[in-house]
C-alpha positions as CSV (number, residue, x, y, z in Angstrom):
1,M,0.0,0.0,0.0
2,N,1.5,3.3,-1.1
3,F,-1.3,5.8,-0.3
4,C,-4.1,6.0,2.2
5,S,-7.4,5.4,0.5
6,H,-9.1,7.6,3.2
7,C,-7.0,10.8,3.0
8,G,-4.5,10.2,0.1
9,A,-1.4,10.6,2.3
10,A,1.8,8.7,1.6
11,Q,2.6,8.2,5.3
12,I,1.7,4.5,5.5
13,R,3.3,2.0,7.8
14,A,2.7,-1.7,8.4
15,T,2.2,-2.5,12.1
16,M,0.5,-5.0,14.3
17,P,-1.9,-3.1,16.6
18,Y,-2.1,-4.3,20.2
19,G,-4.6,-7.2,20.4
20,D,-4.9,-7.7,16.7
21,I,-3.7,-10.6,14.6
22,G,-1.4,-9.9,11.7
23,L,0.0,-6.8,10.1
24,H,-2.3,-3.8,9.2
25,Y,-1.5,-0.7,7.2
26,I,-2.0,2.5,9.3
27,C,-1.9,6.0,7.9
28,D,0.3,8.3,10.1
29,N,-1.5,11.3,8.7
30,C,-5.1,10.5,9.6
31,G,-4.9,7.4,11.7
32,Q,-7.0,5.2,9.4
33,I,-6.4,1.5,9.9
34,H,-6.6,-0.4,6.6
35,Y,-7.8,-3.9,7.3
36,Q,-7.2,-6.6,4.7
37,R,-10.2,-8.8,4.0
38,H,-10.8,-12.4,2.9
39,S,-12.0,-13.1,-0.6
40,V,-15.1,-15.3,-0.8
41,V,-15.5,-18.0,-3.4
42,A,-18.9,-19.6,-4.1
43,G,-19.2,-22.9,-5.9
44,C,-21.7,-25.5,-6.8
45,V,-21.7,-29.3,-6.9
46,A,-24.4,-29.5,-9.5
47,T,-25.9,-32.9,-10.2
48,F,-28.2,-34.6,-12.6
49,D,-29.6,-38.0,-11.5
50,D,-26.6,-39.6,-9.8
51,R,-24.0,-37.7,-11.8
52,V,-22.0,-34.6,-11.0
53,L,-21.2,-31.8,-13.4
54,L,-17.5,-31.0,-13.8
55,C,-15.7,-28.6,-16.1
56,R,-12.2,-28.9,-17.5
57,R,-10.4,-25.6,-16.8
58,A,-9.3,-23.5,-19.8
59,I,-7.4,-21.0,-17.6
60,E,-4.5,-21.0,-15.2
61,P,-3.9,-22.1,-12.6
62,Y,-4.4,-25.8,-13.4
63,S,-5.5,-25.4,-17.0
64,G,-6.7,-28.8,-18.3
65,L,-7.7,-30.2,-14.9
66,W,-11.3,-30.8,-13.7
67,T,-13.2,-28.6,-11.2
68,I,-16.6,-27.8,-10.0
69,P,-18.0,-24.4,-11.2
70,A,-16.8,-21.8,-8.7
71,G,-15.4,-18.3,-8.5
72,Y,-15.2,-15.1,-6.6
73,V,-18.4,-13.6,-5.3
74,E,-19.0,-10.1,-6.8
75,I,-19.8,-7.0,-4.8
76,G,-23.6,-6.8,-4.5
77,E,-24.5,-10.4,-5.0
78,T,-25.3,-13.1,-2.5
79,L,-23.4,-16.3,-2.1
80,E,-26.1,-18.2,-3.9
81,E,-26.2,-15.7,-6.7
82,G,-22.5,-16.1,-7.1
83,A,-22.7,-19.9,-7.2
84,I,-25.5,-19.8,-9.8
85,R,-23.7,-17.2,-11.9
86,E,-20.4,-19.2,-11.9
87,T,-22.3,-22.4,-12.9
88,R,-23.9,-20.6,-15.8
89,E,-20.7,-18.9,-16.9
90,E,-18.4,-21.9,-16.6
91,C,-20.8,-24.7,-17.6
92,G,-23.7,-22.9,-19.4
93,A,-26.0,-24.7,-16.9
94,A,-29.0,-23.7,-14.9
95,V,-29.4,-25.0,-11.3
96,G,-32.5,-25.2,-9.0
97,S,-32.5,-24.4,-5.3
98,L,-29.2,-24.6,-3.5
99,N,-28.3,-26.2,-0.2
100,L,-25.2,-25.4,1.7
101,L,-22.8,-28.4,1.3
102,A,-19.5,-27.2,2.8
103,L,-17.5,-24.2,4.1
104,Y,-13.8,-24.2,3.7
105,D,-11.4,-21.7,5.3
106,L,-8.1,-21.1,3.5
107,P,-6.3,-18.6,5.8
108,M,-3.0,-18.9,3.9
109,F,-4.7,-17.4,0.8
110,S,-7.2,-15.2,2.7
111,E,-10.0,-17.0,1.0
112,I,-13.3,-18.6,2.2
113,Y,-15.0,-21.2,0.0
114,V,-18.7,-21.7,0.3
115,I,-19.9,-24.8,-1.6
116,F,-23.5,-25.5,-2.4
117,A,-25.2,-28.7,-3.7
118,A,-27.9,-28.2,-6.4
119,R,-29.7,-30.1,-9.0
120,L,-29.4,-29.2,-12.7
121,A,-32.6,-28.0,-14.1
122,A,-31.8,-30.1,-17.2
123,A,-29.0,-32.1,-18.7
124,D,-28.3,-29.0,-20.9
125,F,-24.8,-27.5,-20.6
126,C,-21.8,-26.3,-22.6
127,P,-18.4,-25.0,-21.9
128,G,-18.0,-21.3,-21.2
129,P,-15.0,-19.2,-21.9
130,E,-13.1,-20.5,-18.8
131,S,-13.8,-24.2,-19.6
132,L,-12.5,-26.5,-22.3
133,E,-15.1,-29.2,-21.7
134,V,-18.1,-29.9,-19.4
135,K,-19.2,-33.4,-18.5
136,L,-21.4,-35.4,-16.1
137,F,-19.6,-38.0,-14.0
138,T,-20.8,-40.7,-11.7
139,A,-18.8,-41.0,-8.4
140,E,-17.0,-44.0,-9.9
141,Q,-15.9,-42.1,-13.0
142,I,-14.4,-39.1,-11.2
143,E,-10.7,-38.8,-12.2
144,W,-9.4,-37.9,-8.7
145,K,-5.8,-37.2,-9.8
146,A,-7.1,-34.9,-12.5
147,L,-8.9,-32.5,-10.1
148,A,-7.6,-29.0,-10.0
149,F,-7.8,-28.0,-6.4
150,P,-7.9,-29.8,-3.0
151,M,-11.2,-28.0,-2.2
152,V,-12.8,-29.7,-5.2
153,R,-11.7,-33.1,-3.9
154,E,-13.2,-32.3,-0.5
155,A,-16.4,-30.9,-2.0
156,L,-16.9,-34.1,-4.1
157,R,-16.1,-36.3,-1.0
158,D,-18.6,-34.3,1.0
159,W,-21.2,-34.7,-1.7
160,M,-20.6,-38.4,-1.9
161,A,-21.0,-38.6,1.9
162,A,-24.2,-36.6,2.0
163,P,-25.8,-36.2,-1.5
164,Q,-28.8,-34.5,0.2
165,P,-27.3,-32.0,2.6
166,T,-29.3,-31.0,5.6
167,P,-30.8,-27.5,4.9
168,V,-29.5,-24.7,7.1
169,A,-31.3,-21.4,8.0
170,K,-30.3,-18.7,5.5
171,A,-31.2,-15.1,5.1
172,D,-30.1,-12.2,2.9
173,F,-30.1,-8.7,4.3
174,F,-30.7,-5.7,1.9
175,W,-31.3,-2.0,2.2
176,G,-35.1,-1.4,2.0
177,P,-36.7,1.5,0.1
178,D,-36.9,3.5,3.3
179,G,-33.2,3.1,4.1
180,G,-33.8,0.4,6.7
181,V,-32.4,-3.1,6.6
182,R,-34.7,-5.7,5.2
183,V,-34.3,-9.5,5.5
184,R,-35.2,-12.1,2.9
185,R,-35.5,-15.5,4.7
186,K,-34.9,-18.7,2.8
187,A,-35.9,-22.2,3.6
């Protein structure tokens, strides 16, 4: 960090404030503490009958290896919206309702993975710009050594252990028209 995003000053130093974990950038001009945040990845173990949809990556890292559709959640979208968007973008597929399958913390990369299980609306899919190929696999057909990320292996193992995850309470919070916070509860 070269400049304070609050006041624009160049008097930035890295320090570990008392009681905090890790280094933070602090502006010596205005005192603003700049906290670093985790990135959130949303993904989907999308199934049709007893098969799971995987896509072969067309991009680095791990180009040519298989993965579930997943990617970074955009500002302004919910976790579910991110998982649905990534499934559409990477696999050209539409999914129905999502159930939380797994949550993975990756503190070494400052990432949190939220993986949902969902059923494909139809066996209609095609590779998007980030995928070379999209294909349905039974659990026995999964090429475990050709999977791109350890989180994908874990998500597929979690799906095999609990193909119908137990629903959890979910809600989205939005600004209402009057400026107050509104909640949208989900089953």
